[in-house]
C-alpha positions as CSV (number, residue, x, y, z in Angstrom):
1,X,98.4,80.8,123.9
2,X,99.7,84.4,123.9
3,X,101.2,85.7,120.7
4,X,104.4,87.8,120.9
5,X,104.6,91.5,120.4
6,X,105.8,93.3,117.2
7,X,107.4,96.7,116.6
8,X,105.8,98.6,113.8
9,X,107.8,100.3,111.1
10,X,108.3,104.1,111.3
11,X,105.5,106.1,109.8
12,X,105.2,109.9,109.3
13,X,103.0,111.9,111.6
14,X,100.0,113.3,109.7
15,X,100.4,116.6,111.5
16,X,104.2,117.4,111.4
17,X,105.7,114.6,109.3
18,X,108.1,113.6,112.1
19,X,108.6,109.8,112.0
20,X,106.6,107.9,114.6
21,X,108.7,105.0,115.7
22,X,109.0,102.4,118.5
23,X,105.3,101.5,118.5
24,X,104.9,98.0,119.9
25,X,101.7,96.0,119.4
26,X,100.5,92.7,120.6
27,X,100.1,90.4,117.6
28,X,96.8,89.1,119.0
29,X,95.4,92.6,119.1
30,X,95.9,93.0,115.3
31,X,95.2,89.5,114.2
32,X,92.0,89.2,116.3
33,X,90.7,92.7,115.6
34,X,87.1,92.8,114.4
35,X,88.1,95.5,111.9
36,X,90.9,95.6,109.4
37,X,93.0,97.6,109.5
38,X,93.1,97.8,113.3
39,X,93.4,101.2,115.0
40,X,96.5,101.6,117.1
41,X,96.9,104.8,119.2
42,X,100.4,106.4,119.0
43,X,102.2,109.6,119.8
44,X,104.8,111.3,117.5
45,X,108.1,112.7,118.8
46,X,106.4,116.2,118.9
47,X,103.6,114.8,121.1
48,X,100.8,114.7,118.5
49,X,98.3,112.0,119.3
50,X,97.6,109.9,116.2
51,X,95.7,106.8,115.2
52,X,97.7,104.3,113.1
53,X,95.8,101.9,110.9
54,X,97.6,98.6,110.9
55,X,96.7,95.7,108.6
56,X,97.0,92.0,109.4
57,X,100.5,91.9,107.9
58,X,101.5,94.6,110.6
59,X,102.0,97.3,108.0
60,X,100.8,100.8,108.8
61,X,98.4,101.7,106.0
62,X,97.5,105.2,107.1
63,X,97.5,107.6,110.1
64,X,95.3,110.5,111.2
65,X,95.5,112.9,114.0
66,X,93.4,112.3,117.1
67,X,91.7,115.3,118.7
68,X,91.7,115.4,122.5
69,X,88.4,117.0,123.7
70,X,90.3,118.5,126.6
71,X,92.4,120.7,124.3
72,X,91.4,123.5,122.1
73,X,89.0,122.7,119.2
74,X,89.4,123.2,115.5
75,X,87.6,126.6,115.6
76,X,89.9,128.0,118.2
77,X,93.0,126.8,116.3
78,X,91.7,128.3,113.0
79,X,91.1,131.6,114.8
80,X,94.6,131.6,116.1
81,X,96.0,130.7,112.7
82,X,94.1,133.6,111.0
83,X,95.2,136.0,113.7
84,X,98.8,135.2,113.0
85,X,98.6,135.9,109.3
């Protein structure tokens, strides 16, 4: 038996605070996850990749940015930030 899908409530992006909305998850992915809260990848409207932590009641408990290894790293970002001061 396949369980239906659910749309998660909006949650602020941990990078820019824009609301992440329209994220759809399969109920079975959350309910049968070996860890709780389950990790759900998402993207905010400003294209930041984030991990949403979703509990068994389908509530987003937290979010954190995901770092893409193909993009610049934290050190390079820090250098650019300091250079712009």
